[in-house]
Backbone as XML, in Angstrom:
<?xml version="1.0"?>
<chain id="A" units="angstrom">
  <residue number="1" name="MET">
    <atom name="N" x="4.562" y="6.680" z="27.686"/>
    <atom name="CA" x="5.875" y="7.107" z="27.470"/>
    <atom name="C" x="5.164" y="5.986" z="25.351"/>
  </residue>
  <residue number="2" name="LEU">
    <atom name="N" x="4.709" y="5.108" z="26.102"/>
    <atom name="CA" x="4.449" y="3.738" z="25.112"/>
    <atom name="C" x="2.805" y="4.452" z="24.590"/>
  </residue>
  <residue number="3" name="ARG">
    <atom name="N" x="2.330" y="5.422" z="25.485"/>
    <atom name="CA" x="0.970" y="5.774" z="24.390"/>
    <atom name="C" x="1.221" y="6.625" z="24.026"/>
  </residue>
  <residue number="4" name="TRP">
    <atom name="N" x="2.377" y="7.686" z="24.148"/>
    <atom name="CA" x="2.579" y="8.940" z="23.132"/>
    <atom name="C" x="2.843" y="7.961" z="21.927"/>
  </residue>
  <residue number="5" name="GLN">
    <atom name="N" x="4.263" y="6.965" z="22.168"/>
    <atom name="CA" x="4.738" y="6.013" z="20.668"/>
    <atom name="C" x="3.177" y="6.355" z="19.821"/>
  </residue>
  <residue number="6" name="PHE">
    <atom name="N" x="2.501" y="5.191" z="20.524"/>
    <atom name="CA" x="1.993" y="4.347" z="19.567"/>
    <atom name="C" x="0.593" y="5.832" z="19.078"/>
  </residue>
  <residue number="7" name="ASP">
    <atom name="N" x="0.481" y="6.793" z="19.653"/>
    <atom name="CA" x="-0.075" y="8.303" z="19.048"/>
    <atom name="C" x="0.596" y="8.878" z="18.057"/>
  </residue>
  <residue number="8" name="LEU">
    <atom name="N" x="1.939" y="9.088" z="18.462"/>
    <atom name="CA" x="2.765" y="9.259" z="17.195"/>
    <atom name="C" x="2.505" y="8.828" z="15.825"/>
  </residue>
  <residue number="9" name="THR">
    <atom name="N" x="2.710" y="7.040" z="15.852"/>
    <atom name="CA" x="2.825" y="6.849" z="14.733"/>
    <atom name="C" x="1.606" y="6.723" z="14.359"/>
  </residue>
  <residue number="10" name="TRP">
    <atom name="N" x="0.195" y="6.187" z="15.058"/>
    <atom name="CA" x="-0.917" y="6.299" z="14.458"/>
    <atom name="C" x="-0.819" y="7.423" z="13.504"/>
  </residue>
  <residue number="11" name="SER">
    <atom name="N" x="-0.492" y="9.311" z="14.417"/>
    <atom name="CA" x="-0.907" y="10.062" z="14.042"/>
    <atom name="C" x="-0.205" y="10.160" z="12.304"/>
  </residue>
  <residue number="12" name="LEU">
    <atom name="N" x="1.364" y="9.893" z="12.171"/>
    <atom name="CA" x="2.150" y="9.386" z="10.863"/>
    <atom name="C" x="1.576" y="8.557" z="9.891"/>
  </residue>
  <residue number="13" name="PHE">
    <atom name="N" x="0.347" y="7.612" z="10.564"/>
    <atom name="CA" x="0.116" y="6.566" z="9.532"/>
    <atom name="C" x="-1.115" y="7.252" z="9.043"/>
  </residue>
  <residue number="14" name="GLU">
    <atom name="N" x="-1.897" y="7.720" z="9.683"/>
    <atom name="CA" x="-3.057" y="8.745" z="8.862"/>
    <atom name="C" x="-3.144" y="9.818" z="8.015"/>
  </residue>
  <residue number="15" name="PHE">
    <atom name="N" x="-1.763" y="10.456" z="8.430"/>
    <atom name="CA" x="-1.482" y="11.474" z="7.410"/>
    <atom name="C" x="-0.578" y="10.978" z="6.119"/>
  </residue>
  <residue number="16" name="HIS">
    <atom name="N" x="0.188" y="10.372" z="6.327"/>
    <atom name="CA" x="0.233" y="9.559" z="4.611"/>
    <atom name="C" x="-0.697" y="8.539" z="4.252"/>
  </residue>
  <residue number="17" name="LEU">
    <atom name="N" x="-1.638" y="7.890" z="4.434"/>
    <atom name="CA" x="-2.748" y="7.390" z="4.449"/>
    <atom name="C" x="-3.318" y="7.769" z="3.890"/>
  </residue>
  <residue number="18" name="GLU">
    <atom name="N" x="-3.996" y="8.997" z="4.142"/>
    <atom name="CA" x="-4.482" y="10.102" z="3.517"/>
    <atom name="C" x="-4.564" y="10.699" z="2.340"/>
  </residue>
  <residue number="19" name="ARG">
    <atom name="N" x="-2.666" y="10.686" z="1.655"/>
    <atom name="CA" x="-2.438" y="10.994" z="0.813"/>
    <atom name="C" x="-2.318" y="10.326" z="-0.149"/>
  </residue>
  <residue number="20" name="LEU">
    <atom name="N" x="-1.986" y="9.457" z="0.027"/>
    <atom name="CA" x="-2.174" y="8.035" z="-1.028"/>
    <atom name="C" x="-2.946" y="8.123" z="-1.941"/>
  </residue>
  <residue number="21" name="ALA">
    <atom name="N" x="-2.264" y="8.065" z="-3.348"/>
    <atom name="CA" x="-3.158" y="8.137" z="-4.885"/>
    <atom name="C" x="-3.249" y="6.658" z="-5.212"/>
  </residue>
  <residue number="22" name="PRO">
    <atom name="N" x="-4.118" y="6.522" z="-6.198"/>
    <atom name="CA" x="-4.482" y="5.199" z="-6.706"/>
    <atom name="C" x="-3.134" y="4.602" z="-7.601"/>
  </residue>
  <residue number="23" name="ASP">
    <atom name="N" x="-1.751" y="5.284" z="-7.784"/>
    <atom name="CA" x="-1.131" y="4.752" z="-8.860"/>
    <atom name="C" x="-0.086" y="4.492" z="-7.992"/>
  </residue>
  <residue number="24" name="ASP">
    <atom name="N" x="-0.435" y="4.773" z="-6.494"/>
    <atom name="CA" x="0.454" y="4.447" z="-5.592"/>
    <atom name="C" x="0.309" y="3.205" z="-4.898"/>
  </residue>
  <residue number="25" name="PHE">
    <atom name="N" x="-0.902" y="2.391" z="-5.601"/>
    <atom name="CA" x="-1.273" y="1.245" z="-5.042"/>
    <atom name="C" x="-0.596" y="0.400" z="-5.831"/>
  </residue>
  <residue number="26" name="LEU">
    <atom name="N" x="-0.694" y="0.702" z="-7.205"/>
    <atom name="CA" x="-0.074" y="-0.061" z="-7.895"/>
    <atom name="C" x="1.767" y="0.008" z="-8.419"/>
  </residue>
  <residue number="27" name="TRP">
    <atom name="N" x="2.155" y="0.471" z="-7.626"/>
    <atom name="CA" x="4.031" y="0.771" z="-7.798"/>
    <atom name="C" x="4.412" y="-0.401" z="-7.864"/>
  </residue>
  <residue number="28" name="GLU">
    <atom name="N" x="5.638" y="-0.729" z="-8.338"/>
    <atom name="CA" x="6.231" y="-2.081" z="-8.779"/>
    <atom name="C" x="7.559" y="-1.699" z="-8.621"/>
  </residue>
  <residue number="29" name="PRO">
    <atom name="N" x="8.345" y="-2.108" z="-7.424"/>
    <atom name="CA" x="9.654" y="-1.947" z="-7.375"/>
    <atom name="C" x="10.668" y="-2.036" z="-8.439"/>
  </residue>
  <residue number="30" name="ALA">
    <atom name="N" x="10.234" y="-3.227" z="-9.381"/>
    <atom name="CA" x="10.966" y="-3.102" z="-10.742"/>
    <atom name="C" x="10.231" y="-3.722" z="-11.690"/>
  </residue>
  <residue number="31" name="THR">
    <atom name="N" x="10.499" y="-3.650" z="-12.659"/>
    <atom name="CA" x="9.650" y="-4.022" z="-14.244"/>
    <atom name="C" x="9.906" y="-5.460" z="-13.942"/>
  </residue>
  <residue number="32" name="HIS">
    <atom name="N" x="9.864" y="-6.553" z="-13.381"/>
    <atom name="CA" x="10.019" y="-7.492" z="-13.189"/>
    <atom name="C" x="9.616" y="-8.317" z="-12.021"/>
  </residue>
  <residue number="33" name="SER">
    <atom name="N" x="8.962" y="-8.175" z="-11.027"/>
    <atom name="CA" x="8.350" y="-8.161" z="-9.899"/>
    <atom name="C" x="7.463" y="-8.809" z="-9.481"/>
  </residue>
  <residue number="34" name="TRP">
    <atom name="N" x="7.113" y="-9.893" z="-8.592"/>
    <atom name="CA" x="6.562" y="-10.617" z="-8.627"/>
    <atom name="C" x="5.290" y="-10.085" z="-7.850"/>
  </residue>
  <residue number="35" name="THR">
    <atom name="N" x="3.536" y="-10.172" z="-8.312"/>
    <atom name="CA" x="2.851" y="-9.178" z="-7.471"/>
    <atom name="C" x="1.444" y="-10.095" z="-8.058"/>
  </residue>
  <residue number="36" name="VAL">
    <atom name="N" x="0.773" y="-9.769" z="-7.962"/>
    <atom name="CA" x="-0.848" y="-9.779" z="-7.646"/>
    <atom name="C" x="-1.301" y="-9.201" z="-8.503"/>
  </residue>
  <residue number="37" name="ARG">
    <atom name="N" x="-1.875" y="-9.544" z="-9.675"/>
    <atom name="CA" x="-3.171" y="-8.597" z="-10.902"/>
    <atom name="C" x="-3.904" y="-9.419" z="-11.136"/>
  </residue>
  <residue number="38" name="GLN">
    <atom name="N" x="-4.729" y="-8.240" z="-11.514"/>
    <atom name="CA" x="-5.916" y="-8.306" z="-12.286"/>
    <atom name="C" x="-6.717" y="-9.165" z="-12.980"/>
  </residue>
  <residue number="39" name="GLY">
    <atom name="N" x="-6.829" y="-10.500" z="-13.491"/>
    <atom name="CA" x="-6.925" y="-10.638" z="-15.124"/>
    <atom name="C" x="-8.251" y="-10.185" z="-15.906"/>
  </residue>
  <residue number="40" name="ALA">
    <atom name="N" x="-8.507" y="-10.989" z="-16.892"/>
    <atom name="CA" x="-9.458" y="-10.200" z="-17.792"/>
    <atom name="C" x="-11.131" y="-10.270" z="-17.451"/>
  </residue>
  <residue number="41" name="ASP">
    <atom name="N" x="-10.785" y="-11.892" z="-16.389"/>
    <atom name="CA" x="-12.255" y="-12.247" z="-15.901"/>
    <atom name="C" x="-12.537" y="-11.298" z="-14.739"/>
  </residue>
  <residue number="42" name="GLY">
    <atom name="N" x="-11.464" y="-10.351" z="-14.184"/>
    <atom name="CA" x="-11.756" y="-9.841" z="-13.032"/>
    <atom name="C" x="-11.381" y="-10.673" z="-11.831"/>
  </residue>
  <residue number="43" name="ALA">
    <atom name="N" x="-10.301" y="-12.033" z="-11.851"/>
    <atom name="CA" x="-10.059" y="-12.362" z="-11.144"/>
    <atom name="C" x="-8.605" y="-12.008" z="-10.322"/>
  </residue>
  <residue number="44" name="TRP">
    <atom name="N" x="-7.828" y="-12.340" z="-9.508"/>
    <atom name="CA" x="-6.985" y="-12.031" z="-9.042"/>
    <atom name="C" x="-6.105" y="-13.232" z="-8.633"/>
  </residue>
  <residue number="45" name="ALA">
    <atom name="N" x="-5.084" y="-12.821" z="-9.320"/>
    <atom name="CA" x="-3.870" y="-14.417" z="-9.441"/>
    <atom name="C" x="-2.463" y="-13.390" z="-9.467"/>
  </residue>
  <residue number="46" name="PRO">
    <atom name="N" x="-1.878" y="-14.557" z="-8.394"/>
    <atom name="CA" x="-0.323" y="-14.097" z="-8.397"/>
    <atom name="C" x="0.774" y="-14.453" z="-9.585"/>
  </residue>
  <residue number="47" name="ASP">
    <atom name="N" x="1.429" y="-14.290" z="-9.840"/>
    <atom name="CA" x="2.504" y="-14.314" z="-11.031"/>
    <atom name="C" x="3.047" y="-15.356" z="-10.651"/>
  </residue>
</chain>
């Protein structure tokens, strides 16, 4: 049973992962949410 649950979960993960678009990675739940952004120098910094 545990193996079946793992296989099902992994299959669903792969199914959704393959369908992600670049815009999905930049999604924010609100306009003023904390996140990590890339600066002009190319370095990433938290808000």
